[in-house]
Structure formats: C-alpha cells, structure tokens
C-alpha positions in Angstrom: 72.8 75.9 -44.3 72.1 77.4 -40.8 73.7 76.5 -37.1 72.0 77.2 -33.8 74.3 76.9 -30.8 72.8 75.8 -27.3 75.2 75.6 -24.2 74.6 72.7 -22.0 75.8 71.9 -18.5 79.2 70.1 -17.8 80.9 72.2 -20.5 79.2 70.8 -23.6 77.2 72.3 -26.3 74.6 71.2 -28.8 74.8 72.5 -32.5 71.6 72.2 -34.3 72.6 72.2 -38.1 69.9 72.6 -40.8 70.8 71.6 -44.4 68.5 73.0 -47.1 66.3 70.6 -49.0 68.1 71.2 -52.2 71.3 70.0 -50.5 69.5 66.9 -49.2 68.3 66.2 -52.7 72.0 66.1 -53.8 72.7 63.7 -51.1 69.8 61.4 -52.1 71.0 61.4 -55.7 74.7 60.5 -54.4 73.0 57.5 -52.4 71.0 56.4 -55.3 74.0 56.5 -57.6 76.1 54.3 -55.0 73.5 51.8 -54.5 71.4 51.6 -57.8 73.3 48.3 -58.8 71.7 46.6 -55.7 68.2 47.2 -56.8 66.2 44.6 -59.1 62.9 46.0 -60.6 61.0 44.2 -63.0 61.3 45.7 -66.6 64.8 47.3 -66.1 68.2 45.7 -66.2 70.1 45.9 -62.8 71.1 49.2 -62.1 69.2 50.9 -64.9 66.0 51.6 -63.1 65.3 55.3 -62.6 65.3 56.6 -59.2 61.7 57.4 -59.0 60.9 53.8 -59.6 63.3 52.6 -56.8 61.8 55.2 -54.4 58.3 53.9 -55.4 59.1 50.2 -55.0 61.3 50.4 -51.8 60.2 53.9 -50.6 62.7 56.8 -50.5 63.8 55.9 -46.8 65.9 53.4 -48.4 68.4 56.1 -49.6 68.1 58.2 -46.3 71.1 56.5 -44.4 73.5 56.8 -47.2 72.4 60.2 -48.0 72.8 61.3 -44.4 76.2 59.8 -44.2 77.2 61.7 -47.4 75.9 65.2 -45.9 76.9 64.9 -42.4 80.8 65.4 -42.4 80.8 68.2 -44.7 77.9 70.1 -43.1 79.5 69.7 -39.7 82.9 70.7 -40.9 81.2 73.9 -42.1 79.3 74.3 -39.0 82.5 73.9 -37.1 84.5 76.7 -38.8 81.3 78.8 -38.4 81.3 78.5 -34.5 85.0 77.8 -33.6 85.7 81.4 -32.7 82.8 81.3 -30.1 83.2 77.7 -29.0 86.5 75.8 -27.9 85.4 72.5 -29.1 87.2 69.5 -27.2 85.7 66.4 -28.7 84.4 64.9 -31.9 80.6 65.3 -32.1 77.8 63.0 -31.2 75.6 63.0 -34.0 71.6 62.7 -33.9 69.3 63.2 -37.0 66.3 64.8 -36.0 64.5 65.6 -39.4 65.1 63.5 -42.6 62.3 63.5 -45.2 62.4 64.2 -48.9 61.4 67.6 -50.1 62.2 69.1 -46.5 65.6 70.4 -44.8 67.7 67.9 -43.4 68.4 68.7 -39.7 70.8 67.2 -37.3 72.2 67.9 -34.0 76.1 67.6 -33.1 76.6 67.4 -29.2 80.3 68.3 -28.4 82.3 68.7 -25.3 84.0 72.2 -24.8 87.4 72.8 -23.3 86.5 71.9 -19.6 86.0 74.7 -17.1 88.6 74.8 -14.4 88.3 76.4 -11.0 92.0 76.5 -9.6 92.6 75.8 -6.1 96.1 76.1 -4.2 98.7 75.0 -6.9 101.7 77.1 -5.2 103.3 75.8 -2.1 101.6 72.1 -2.3 103.5 69.8 0.0 105.1 66.7 -1.2 107.2 63.9 0.1 111.1 64.5 -0.2 112.8 61.8 -2.7 116.0 60.6 -1.5 118.9 61.2 -4.0 121.9 60.1 -2.0 123.8 57.2 -3.6 124.7 54.2 -1.0 127.6 52.0 -1.3 125.1 49.2 -1.5 123.7 50.7 -4.7 127.1 50.9 -6.3 127.9 47.2 -5.3 124.6 46.2 -6.9 125.5 48.1 -10.2 128.9 46.4 -10.1 127.2 43.0 -9.4 125.2 43.4 -12.6 128.4 44.3 -14.7 129.8 41.1 -13.0 126.9 39.0 -14.1 126.9 40.4 -17.7 130.8 39.3 -17.8 130.2 35.9 -16.2 131.0 32.6 -17.5 129.4 29.2 -17.1 131.2 26.2 -15.6 130.5 22.6 -15.2 130.4 21.4 -11.6 131.2 17.9 -10.9 132.6 17.8 -7.4 129.3 18.7 -5.3 125.8 18.6 -5.2 123.3 20.9 -6.7 122.9 24.4 -4.8 120.6 27.4 -4.9 121.6 29.5 -7.9 123.0 26.5 -9.9 121.5 25.6 -13.3 120.6 22.1 -13.0 120.3 19.9 -16.2 117.5 17.5 -15.6 115.0 14.8 -17.1 111.7 14.9 -15.6 108.3 13.2 -16.0 105.2 14.0 -13.9 102.2 12.1 -13.0 98.8 12.8 -11.2 97.1 9.9 -9.7 99.7 7.6 -11.5 98.9 9.1 -14.8 101.2 11.1 -17.0 99.7 14.4 -18.2 100.4 16.6 -21.0 103.4 18.9 -20.7 104.7 17.1 -17.7 107.9 15.6 -19.3 111.1 17.1 -20.2 114.6 16.1 -21.5 117.8 17.8 -20.8 116.0 20.8 -19.3 118.1 23.7 -17.9 116.4 24.6 -14.5 117.8 27.9 -12.6 117.5 26.8 -8.8 115.8 29.7 -7.1 114.2 31.2 -10.3 110.7 29.9 -9.1 110.0 28.9 -12.7 108.6 25.5 -11.7 105.5 25.2 -9.3 105.5 24.7 -5.6 108.8 23.3 -3.9 110.0 21.7 -7.0 113.3 23.5 -7.2 114.2 23.2 -3.3 113.8 19.4 -3.8 116.5 19.4 -6.3 119.0 21.0 -4.1 121.3 18.5 -2.4 121.2 15.9 -5.3 124.3 15.0 -7.3 124.8 14.0 -10.9 123.3 10.8 -11.7 120.6 10.7 -8.8 117.2 9.8 -9.6 114.5 10.7 -7.3 110.9 11.6 -6.9 109.8 15.3 -6.3 106.4 15.8 -4.8 104.4 18.8 -5.2 100.9 20.3 -5.5 99.6 22.2 -8.4 98.2 25.6 -7.3 94.3 25.9 -6.8 94.2 28.4 -9.6 96.3 26.5 -12.1 95.4 27.2 -15.8 94.6 23.8 -16.4 91.6 22.8 -14.6 92.3 18.9 -14.6 95.6 19.5 -12.6 94.4 22.5 -10.2 94.9 21.6 -6.8 96.0 18.2 -7.2 99.2 16.6 -5.7 101.6 15.5 -8.4 105.0 13.3 -8.5 107.7 14.1 -10.6 110.5 11.5 -11.5 113.7 13.3 -11.9 117.2 12.5 -12.9 120.3 15.0 -12.5 122.5 14.9 -15.6 124.8 18.0 -15.0 125.2 20.9 -13.0 126.4 24.3 -14.2 127.3 27.4 -12.3 128.0 31.2 -13.1 131.7 32.2 -12.3 131.8 35.9 -11.9 135.0 37.8 -12.6 136.7 39.2 -9.6 136.4 42.9 -8.8 140.0 44.2 -8.9 141.8 46.9 -11.3 142.0 44.4 -14.3 138.2 44.0 -14.1 137.6 47.8 -14.0 139.9 48.5 -16.8 138.2 45.8 -19.1 134.5 47.3 -18.2 135.1 50.8 -18.2 137.5 53.5 -19.3 139.1 53.6 -15.8 142.2 52.0 -14.6 141.3 51.2 -10.8 138.4 50.1 -9.0 138.3 53.3 -6.9 138.0 55.3 -10.1 135.3 53.1 -11.3 133.4 53.1 -8.3 133.5 56.9 -8.3 132.3 57.1 -11.8 129.4 54.7 -11.0 128.5 56.9 -8.1 128.4 60.1 -10.2 126.5 58.4 -12.9 123.8 56.9 -10.4 123.6 60.1 -8.7 122.7 62.0 -11.8 120.2 59.3 -12.6 118.6 59.6 -9.1 118.5 63.3 -9.4 116.6 63.2 -12.7 114.4 60.5 -11.4 113.6 62.7 -8.1 112.9 65.8 -10.2 110.3 64.0 -12.5 108.9 62.3 -9.1 108.8 65.7 -7.4 107.0 67.2 -10.5 104.3 64.4 -10.8 103.7 64.5 -7.0 103.3 68.3 -7.1 100.9 68.2 -10.3 98.8 65.5 -8.6 98.4 67.7 -5.5 97.6 70.6 -7.5 95.1 68.7 -9.7 93.4 67.5 -6.1 92.9 71.1 -5.2 91.2 72.0 -8.3 87.8 71.5 -9.8 87.4 70.3 -13.5 84.0 70.2 -15.1 83.6 67.1 -17.1 81.1 65.3 -19.0 81.1 61.6 -20.0 81.6 63.1 -23.6 85.0 64.3 -22.6 85.9 60.8 -21.1 84.6 59.0 -24.0 86.3 61.2 -26.6 89.6 60.9 -24.8 89.4 57.1 -24.3 88.8 57.0 -28.3 92.1 59.0 -28.6 93.9 56.6 -26.3 92.5 53.4 -28.1 94.0 54.8 -31.4 97.3 55.2 -29.6 97.1 51.8 -28.2 96.5 50.3 -31.6 99.2 52.3 -33.2 101.7 51.1 -30.7 100.7 47.4 -31.3 100.8 48.0 -35.0 104.6 48.8 -34.4 105.0 45.5 -32.9 103.1 43.7 -35.6 100.0 42.9 -33.3 96.6 43.8 -34.3 93.9 44.8 -31.8 92.1 41.4 -32.6 95.2 39.6 -31.7 95.6 41.4 -28.6 91.9 40.8 -27.5 92.3 37.2 -28.2 95.6 36.9 -26.0 94.3 38.6 -23.1 90.9 37.3 -23.2 89.4 40.8 -23.3 87.2 42.7 -25.4 87.2 46.2 -27.1 84.6 47.4 -24.2 87.1 45.9 -21.6 89.8 47.8 -22.6 87.8 51.1 -22.8 86.4 50.6 -19.4 90.0 50.0 -18.3 91.2 53.5 -20.0 88.5 55.3 -18.4 90.3 56.5 -15.3 93.6 57.2 -17.1 91.8 59.3 -19.6 90.1 61.4 -16.9 93.4 61.7 -15.4 95.0 62.9 -18.5 92.1 65.6 -19.3 92.3 66.7 -15.8 96.3 67.3 -15.8 96.3 69.0 -19.1 93.4 71.3 -18.4 94.8 72.3 -15.1 98.2 73.2 -16.1 96.6 75.2 -19.0 94.7 77.2 -16.5 97.9 77.6 -14.3 99.9 78.7 -17.4 97.1 81.4 -18.1 96.9 82.5 -14.4 100.7 82.8 -14.2 100.8 84.4 -17.6 103.4 81.9 -18.8 104.8 82.5 -22.1 106.5 80.6 -24.9 109.3 82.5 -26.7 110.3 81.8 -30.5 113.6 80.5 -29.1 111.7 77.8 -27.0 110.0 76.7 -30.1 113.0 76.6 -32.3 114.7 74.7 -29.6 111.8 72.2 -29.5 111.8 71.8 -33.3 115.5 71.3 -33.4 115.1 68.5 -30.8 112.5 66.8 -32.8 114.2 67.3 -36.0 117.1 65.2 -34.2 114.7 62.5 -33.1 113.3 62.1 -36.5 116.7 62.6 -38.4 115.2 65.4 -40.5 116.0 69.1 -41.1 114.3 71.7 -38.7 113.0 73.4 -41.6 111.1 70.1 -42.9 109.7 69.6 -39.4 108.5 73.3 -39.4 106.9 72.7 -42.8 105.0 69.5 -41.5 103.8 71.1 -38.4 102.0 74.1 -40.2 100.2 76.9 -38.3 97.9 74.5 -36.3 100.9 72.3 -35.5 102.7 75.2 -34.1 99.9 76.3 -32.2 99.5 73.1 -30.5 103.2 72.7 -30.0 103.1 76.3 -28.2 100.4 75.0 -26.0 102.3 71.7 -25.1 105.3 73.9 -24.2 103.1 76.2 -21.9 101.9 72.9 -20.1 105.3 71.5 -19.5 106.3 75.1 -18.1 103.4 75.2 -16.0 104.1 71.7 -14.6 107.7 72.8 -13.6 106.2 76.0 -12.1 104.2 74.0 -9.9 107.1 71.8 -9.0 109.5 74.6 -8.5 107.0 76.1 -5.8 106.3 73.0 -4.1 107.2 72.3 -0.5 109.3 69.2 0.2 108.4 67.5 3.7 
C-alpha cells in the first residue's frame, strides 16, 4: 500500500491511498463469500456457483461495493498511522473511490480536515462588562419566599370570592358558534388564577365570582392556535365555581427559621442566606467573566475553517445529542416526531454551535501554546481523583481506562481550561 499527501486550502488535506491488486482481490473474495447465497445461477444450487460464473453472469462490478467497504477502513487506518506524525488530522475522512477494477490496484482518496490554523489577536486585556455580585435585601426576601412556598399549606376559602393567586375548582364547557368542541369540557378542574394556563382573559373573568356562581366566559382563540378550526375564533365557556382554595404561607419568625434551617433566629437565617447567595453570585460572575473574555478573544482571532471541520463537529454533537436522549429513554426518531423536525433540520441547527465550539477550543489551544501553559502531574492526578469521585471508581481504575491516548486528551483539556482562566484573569472589567 502507498499513501500520497496533498495539502489543500483551509487547513485540509487529501490522502491518495493505493491498495495493491492482490489486496483488492482479497476484498473481492470476501465480497463473494458474503453475497454468494444471493446468486441464483442455472445448473448450481443457490450459493454453490463458483465466483467466476457469478462474475460472468452479473459482471465483476457486482462485488465492487462490498469489496471496497471491506478494504477501506483497514487501509485508511494504516495510512493514518503512516502520516499522523506529519499531519494533525482533525476529522473523520470523506472517502472518494477513484479507481476500482479487477486486476488493478484499488485507489481511493480520503479528504480530512487538519487542526485549524489560528492567527491570534489581542487576547490579553480584553474589555468586558462588570458583573454585579452584591446581594440585595430583595434577593434574600425572594429566597425566603421560595422556602415559604415550599412549606405552605392549602386551605379552603368559603367567605369570599375568587382572587388573583387562588386556585378555583371549576366545571366548564366551551362552544364556538354554538357548537361544543373537542377538549373544551372539564369537571372539577383546578385552575390557578394568574398562571395564564388558559387562553385570553379566561382566568381574569373568574375573579370576583363566588362558590356556586354559574356564568359565561367570553374569549377569543389566538390566530396561531394549534387547532385550525378554532384559531382566531370567539368562544363561550359556561363556567361553574365549585370551590376556592388558597396557599397559606408560614409566618417568617424565629420558629420558622429554626424549622427550615440550622439557625435559631431570622437574623441568623438571613445572614446565612446572604452568604450562600453571595458565594453563588461570585461563582456565576466568575463563569460569566470567563465566558465573556474568551468570546472577546475569539472575536479578535482568525481561525481557518473548512466546511469539513463543521460537518465533523456536527456529527460529534449529533452523537452526543442521541446519547443524552437515550439516557432519557428517547430515540432520535421519537425526537424528530415530537418536534416535527428532521435529521437535516437538527444538523443545520447545530452548525453555528459547532463552529463556535471549534473556534473556542482552537483559540484556547493556541493561547496555551503562546503562553507556554503547562499541566503538571499534580494537575492530572487531581483531575483523575475528581473523575473517580464522580463515577464512584478507584483513581487507578480511571487511569487504566484512560490509557496513554486518554491521558494525552486530558492534558490538552486541562491546558485549554487554564488558557481560559488566563484570558479571564487578564481581562479588564468596565
């Protein structure tokens, strides 16, 4: 086998791989053995006709596709090993067969994207907006309100009409042009007033009515409503209020503080919440600062990309998406059905994010190289220990699973992370 390398524009290359005629003959024989039971030739039992008779009747070309498929993966892998020291290959190959004929060498090309060329711009001292981290009293109040909500109880209301925020238990039946429609009827339905879960002003028209009231609610379906027969049409709902309920929140006092926290007083509880919120905001601000600084650095750099880079990353992201859905028990076919989209729609949707992901990583790799950022053995050990904790495994087991290639990738990941922190540390907040 021989390999010729041709560097192309936009950080791509073409490998021309020539496989000997003898090796191609082996591929043809494998293709014949795989398919021989498909051929029905007079004078022979199915699957027993010699290859030369099959080729005479159908032409040798009938075996070419399977022969190529048998040869290409192994031949490309061998070629990759031969050229990997001179080419930093980024993507999976795009294969094109250029010569396939019995008795001759089998020749194909493999177009690959290389690690993109990066021209660094100004990545030190980039200007970013300052993120506010001070915790306000209103934010503490909001945090307490959420705890109140989670510790609330529901009580029946019998001495007043429906108010905003109540839950009204109602019967309803809707009609359009005097005709009832599917899905327009409900009994003992719990409707939270103010949730805007019903169309138009339906909930507003419940306010002020008491238990036992029966009345009409007049609404209009939105023009873009999902059921075309109802879209844009006025409707009348006959409604009866059967019960009213409301949430009763616990009073915020020292007893409340001691029940929901490890503190005895409201003052201590608020101080603890302020500390927790402050730490959370500081962490969020640090992440936001890093993201903003890296985005500014990327904008100042040039990254040479070909559509092959994007296509390859989209494929990776498609695999990630499918794996995430599988964990939720959802297949990609189910996702396309639910969303009314196709595989091509999803690929198109992922393209901008794929480009952003490539540019971000390649710029950070270039910054790490320019700043001579190093990763120590201690850094790697700490990361492996953290990974082991996440997966409930022994660190040595994680090391074994990573292997040399995995350790190399981990080292690169850590350099990229350090480069992002370097850019953020040198950014200027306005």
